[in-house]
ZAMARGU-4260 file (C-alpha; in steps of 0.2 Angstrom, whole numbers, plus 5000, padded with zeros to 4 digits):
<rodrens>
0) 4793/4886/4951 | 4800/4871/4961 | 4813/4867/4948 | 4818/4885/4948 | 4820/4885/4967
5) 4830/4868/4967 | 4841/4876/4954 | 4845/4892/4964 | 4848/4881/4979 | 4861/4871/4971
10) 4868/4886/4962 | 4870/4897/4977 | 4877/4889/4993 | 4870/4899/5009 | 4875/4884/5020
15) 4864/4869/5027 | 4852/4881/5037 | 4847/4892/5023 | 4836/4888/5008 | 4828/4899/4994
20) 4809/4897/4995 | 4805/4910/4981 | 4812/4918/4965 | 4805/4934/4958 | 4813/4942/4943
25) 4811/4960/4937 | 4815/4961/4919 | 4813/4980/4918 | 4826/4983/4932 | 4836/4967/4926
30) 4835/4961/4945 | 4831/4945/4953 | 4825/4944/4970 | 4829/4928/4980 | 4818/4925/4995
35) 4829/4916/5008 | 4823/4907/5025 | 4831/4899/5039 | 4827/4880/5039 | 4838/4875/5054
40) 4830/4867/5070 | 4842/4875/5082 | 4846/4893/5086 | 4861/4900/5094 | 4867/4916/5103
45) 4877/4925/5091 | 4889/4931/5103 | 4892/4916/5115 | 4886/4902/5103 | 4875/4895/5116
50) 4859/4886/5110 | 4844/4897/5114 | 4826/4898/5109 | 4818/4907/5095 | 4809/4924/5099
55) 4803/4930/5082 | 4809/4935/5065 | 4816/4953/5061 | 4808/4963/5047 | 4812/4959/5030
60) 4829/4965/5024 | 4838/4965/5008 | 4856/4961/5003 | 4866/4963/4987 | 4873/4946/4980
65) 4883/4941/4966 | 4876/4944/4949 | 4866/4930/4940 | 4871/4932/4922 | 4868/4950/4919
70) 4855/4951/4932 | 4858/4959/4949 | 4853/4947/4962 | 4845/4953/4979 | 4843/4942/4994
75) 4828/4945/5004 | 4825/4937/5021 | 4818/4939/5039 | 4832/4933/5049 | 4827/4924/5066
80) 4829/4933/5082 | 4832/4924/5098 | 4830/4927/5117 | 4847/4924/5126 | 4850/4919/5143
85) 4854/4937/5148 | 4837/4942/5143 | 4842/4951/5127 | 4834/4949/5110 | 4847/4947/5096
90) 4848/4943/5078 | 4856/4927/5074 | 4872/4926/5064 | 4868/4921/5046 | 4885/4915/5041
95) 4883/4923/5024 | 4884/4942/5029 | 4889/4952/5043 | 4876/4959/5054 | 4877/4977/5049
100) 4880/4975/5030 | 4868/4975/5016 | 4878/4964/5005 | 4884/4946/5006 | 4901/4939/5010
105) 4902/4932/4992 | 4898/4949/4985 | 4912/4956/4996 | 4925/4944/4990 | 4920/4948/4972
110) 4923/4966/4976 | 4940/4962/4984 | 4945/4952/4968 | 4940/4966/4957 | 4949/4979/4967
115) 4966/4968/4967 | 4964/4967/4948 | 4961/4985/4943 | 4968/4994/4958 | 4954/5007/4956
120) 4939/5010/4967 | 4929/5019/4954 | 4931/5006/4940 | 4927/4993/4953 | 4911/5001/4957
125) 4906/5002/4939 | 4911/4983/4935 | 4901/4978/4951 | 4887/4989/4947 | 4887/4997/4965
130) 4890/5013/4973 | 4908/5021/4975 | 4904/5023/4994 | 4901/5003/4996 | 4917/4999/4988
135) 4926/5012/4999 | 4918/5005/5014 | 4923/4988/5010 | 4942/4993/5007 | 4942/5001/5024
140) 4933/4985/5032 | 4946/4974/5024 | 4960/4984/5030 | 4954/4984/5048 | 4951/4965/5046
145) 4968/4962/5040 | 4977/4972/5052 | 4967/4963/5067 | 4973/4946/5060 | 4991/4951/5061
150) 5000/4945/5077 | 5012/4959/5076 | 5019/4957/5094 | 5025/4940/5089 | 5034/4945/5073
155) 5053/4947/5073 | 5059/4963/5065 | 5078/4966/5060 | 5077/4977/5047 | 5063/4990/5042
160) 5062/5005/5031 | 5054/5022/5033 | 5049/5033/5019 | 5038/5048/5015 | 5024/5049/5002
165) 5015/5064/4996 | 4996/5061/4994 | 4988/5078/4993 | 4993/5096/4986 | 5001/5108/4998
170) 5015/5097/5006 | 5004/5084/5013 | 5014/5068/5018 | 5012/5051/5025 | 5025/5041/5033
175) 5027/5023/5027 | 5035/5010/5037 | 5038/4994/5028 | 5048/4978/5028 | 5062/4978/5015
180) 5065/4960/5014 | 5046/4955/5011 | 5041/4971/5002 | 5026/4973/5014 | 5020/4989/5021
185) 5019/4988/5040 | 5009/5003/5044 | 5006/5021/5037 | 5006/5037/5049 | 4999/5054/5045
190) 5012/5068/5043 | 5031/5066/5044 | 5036/5077/5059 | 5045/5069/5073 | 5031/5068/5085
195) 5020/5059/5072 | 5034/5047/5068 | 5037/5043/5086 | 5019/5039/5089 | 5019/5028/5073
200) 5033/5018/5079 | 5026/5016/5097 | 5009/5010/5090 | 5017/4999/5077 | 5031/4990/5087
205) 5033/4984/5105 | 5048/4991/5114 | 5058/4974/5113 | 5055/4974/5094 | 5062/4991/5093
210) 5077/4986/5103 | 5080/4971/5091 | 5079/4982/5075 | 5098/4982/5068 | 5095/4991/5052
215) 5083/5006/5047 | 5083/5012/5030 | 5077/5030/5026 | 5081/5046/5017 | 5089/5061/5025
220) 5074/5069/5033 | 5078/5075/5050 | 5062/5069/5059 | 5066/5051/5053 | 5084/5052/5059
225) 5079/5058/5076 | 5065/5046/5078 | 5076/5032/5074 | 5090/5037/5086 | 5076/5040/5100
230) 5066/5025/5097 | 5079/5012/5090 | 5094/5014/5100 | 5103/4998/5093 | 5099/5002/5074
235) 5110/5007/5061 | 5104/5021/5050 | 5106/5017/5031 | 5102/5031/5019 | 5098/5018/5005
240) 5103/5018/4987 | 5087/5023/4980 | 5086/5039/4990 | 5105/5043/4986 | 5103/5041/4967
245) 5086/5050/4968 | 5096/5065/4975 | 5108/5064/4961 | 5095/5062/4948 | 5086/5078/4955
250) 5103/5087/4954 | 5104/5082/4935 | 5087/5088/4931 | 5090/5105/4939 | 5106/5108/4930
255) 5097/5103/4914 | 5083/5115/4917 | 5095/5129/4920 | 5106/5125/4904 | 5092/5121/4892
260) 5089/5139/4889 | 5105/5142/4880 | 5108/5125/4874 | 5097/5117/4860 | 5105/5100/4862
265) 5095/5098/4880 | 5078/5101/4872 | 5068/5085/4876 | 5082/5077/4885 | 5075/5075/4902
270) 5070/5056/4901 | 5085/5052/4890 | 5096/5058/4906 | 5085/5050/4919 | 5081/5033/4912
275) 5092/5019/4913 | 5100/5013/4898 | 5089/4998/4895 | 5073/5009/4896 | 5078/5022/4884
280) 5070/5023/4867 | 5080/5024/4851 | 5077/5043/4850 | 5081/5046/4869 | 5097/5036/4867
285) 5103/5047/4852 | 5099/5062/4862 | 5108/5055/4877 | 5124/5052/4866 | 5124/5070/4861
290) 5122/5077/4878 | 5135/5065/4886 | 5149/5070/4875 | 5146/5088/4878 | 5156/5099/4890
295) 5140/5105/4898 | 5138/5104/4917 | 5123/5092/4916 | 5135/5080/4907 | 5147/5081/4922
300) 5134/5079/4935 | 5128/5063/4926 | 5146/5057/4927 | 5147/5061/4945 | 5130/5050/4947
305) 5138/5035/4937 | 5154/5037/4947 | 5144/5037/4964 | 5135/5021/4958 | 5151/5011/4956
310) 5155/5014/4976 | 5141/5001/4979 | 5150/4987/4972 | 5167/4987/4979 | 5167/4990/4998
315) 5167/4978/5013 | 5171/4989/5027 | 5168/5007/5033 | 5186/5012/5031 | 5187/5010/5014
320) 5170/5016/5010 | 5173/5032/5019 | 5190/5035/5010 | 5182/5032/4992 | 5166/5043/4997
325) 5178/5057/5002 | 5188/5055/4986 | 5172/5055/4975 | 5166/5070/4984 | 5182/5081/4982
330) 5184/5075/4963 | 5167/5081/4959 | 5165/5096/4971 | 5179/5104/4961 | 5168/5105/4946
335) 5159/5119/4956 | 5142/5114/4950 | 5130/5122/4963 | 5116/5109/4962 | 5128/5094/4963
340) 5138/5102/4977 | 5122/5104/4987 | 5119/5085/4986 | 5138/5082/4989 | 5138/5092/5005
345) 5122/5084/5011 | 5129/5067/5008 | 5145/5072/5019 | 5134/5079/5033 | 5126/5062/5034
350) 5141/5052/5030 | 5138/5038/5042 | 5121/5033/5034 | 5128/5035/5017 | 5144/5023/5021
355) 5132/5011/5029 | 5123/5010/5013 | 5139/5007/5003 | 5143/4992/5014 | 5126/4985/5017
360) 5123/4968/5010 | 5104/4972/5008 | 5098/4977/4992 | 5085/4990/4990 | 5076/4983/4975
365) 5061/4978/4985 | 5060/4996/4992 | 5061/5003/4974 | 5047/4992/4968 | 5036/4996/4983
370) 5038/5014/4981 | 5033/5012/4963 | 5018/5002/4968 | 5012/5016/4980 | 5015/5029/4966
375) 5004/5018/4955 | 4990/5018/4968 | 4990/5037/4968 | 4990/5038/4949 | 4976/5025/4947
380) 4966/5032/4960 | 4969/5050/4954 | 4975/5056/4971 | 4967/5054/4988 | 4959/5068/4998
385) 4960/5060/5015 | 4974/5051/5025 | 4962/5037/5030 | 4958/5034/5012 | 4976/5033/5007
390) 4981/5023/5022 | 4968/5010/5018 | 4973/5008/5000 | 4991/5007/5003 | 4988/4993/5016
395) 4975/4984/5007 | 4986/4982/4991 | 5003/4981/4999 | 5001/4976/5017 | 5002/4958/5013
400) 4985/4956/5024 | 4973/4942/5024 | 4958/4954/5019 | 4945/4940/5015 | 4929/4937/5026
405) 4927/4921/5034 | 4912/4912/5029 | 4904/4897/5038
</rodrens>
């Protein structure tokens, strides 16, 4: 037994003031219980760290620890309580677990690593042999911990992105504020109306930070535009390439849906038209070639999109960009394709933001990747029922946060 205790004391490091005094395996439950006791000679107030006297020991509690081989390990201990100078009786800080938790920091770190690897809370709970509720609580705790460690008021912001993301059926949206250069999410707000966006900007940035923002990237959602004008007076609005091409892709798909009823060549052509050339399969490329040489409106709409994409590569000033945007709009508006014309009129009504996108030197590649990563969170999590859960997941995985607990 002494060898067993010594072995586990070497294997499991709980700090200099703690030692394992007993080991009790349960082979039926495939669980091993480790009795841990405090062996330090001094006691400290958990809040002030002032040296105080021992009062008694709290009733025995259990904490989930890392598995030992294929056995669950449970820590059992009676943690010392001390009488502080203010007369209050407090439980000392263990250093290996938070006072309100029923798991150790080591277990929490393993859960965090598993979450980052599989990006799925249910799978993480299965792999760690714990409840989904525990994993969910850890992800919320980590998000709060990481956000509290940020020194937001000391960070300079020159460029930000504001985007929407649906998270629930029935047109439920969140607003995602991100940093396009680093690809990190700054914060997530509930809803996308102007009042909600204003509140999100006020709680995320200081007034001086809002004044220093020079570029804000977004789609053409009215509430975002108004919030940017009200809160970021010095910022140029940029309707970034990602959203502009998205509008044209949506037009292509709508035209395809309308024409597919009378044109067999459009059957199974959706992804052939929406994918980039390097991502098409051989069959999709064959289908694409058949569609693109046709005289169908969907082919003309596709040509309009490709022509628009070339505008991003040739402009250095807003005068030339405005002229070429107008020429592009006039050329393809004459095709009288209602779905395409709707997008063209929308772009012209927000021409300043579109022109800023054409002459901007900032790539939106990071924003596109971030959008895809958030979509991946939704798919692997099979949707989120509450805003709180969705926000925590986005910030945990893509907030660039320091989420790990600090042990002794």
